[in-house]
N, C-alpha and C positions, 0 to 999 in steps of 0.2 A: 825447760822443765825436765828434759832428759838428764841433765847434770844433777838436778835435785833428786831425781829418782835414783840415780846411781849412788849418790851420797847416802840416801836413806837405806839403800839395799846393803851397803857395806859399812856397818858401824865399826868404831874403833874397839869397843868392848861390849860384852854381854848382848849378843845378837838375839838371844831368846827372851829377853825381858819384855813384859807386857807393854810397857811404854814404847819400846822400840817397834813392836809389832803393830800397835795402834797408830803410831806415827807414820809407819810405812804405808798402812792402809789409807790414811788420810792423804798422803802425798800421791798415791796411786789414784785415789778418787778425784783429787784436784786435777791430775793430769788427764783424766777422762773428759773433763768439761772445759779445760783450757785448750785453745787451738794450738796445733803443732806449728809454731812459727818457723821452725827449721825447714818445713816443706812448702812454705809460701814462696812467692816469686824469688827466683834465684838469679844470681849475676850471670850465670851461663846462659840463661834464657835471653838476656839482653845482648850478649856478645856473640855467642857461637850458634847455638841451636834453638829451635823453637820449642816451646813447652808442649808436652803431650796433652791432648784434650782431656784425658782422664784425670790429670793433676788439677786442671781448672775446676772440675766438678767437686773434688775434695776440698779445695781451697774455698769455694763458694759455700759449701755446706758448713765448713768450720766457721767461716765468717758469719753466716746467718745464725748459727748456734751461739757464737760469742756475743753478737749484737743483741740477741734475745735475752741472754743472761745479764748483760749490762743494763738493758732496759728494765728487766725485772728488778734488779738491785736498785736502780734509780727510782722506780715506782715505790718500792718499800721504803726507801729513804725519804721520799717526798711525803708519803703517808704518815711517817713518824714525826715529821716536822710540825712544830707548833706555830700557828700563825697568830 
């Protein structure tokens, strides 16, 4: 998600266009609700050092938020389904 944000922040041309500004806002909004997968369990935690307890809490909060979003999307999809 960080790479997508960097791409949207640095366009090739016409950075002030309304479509670019709206697109960047949408990417930033999506980044707020998507979990930061780059902060989830890291290889160094398995090999060298133990993970700090503060990082576990953030990972659990992000996982719970992501599961809630996925469950909500699934419920909307199931409600729209015609039986």
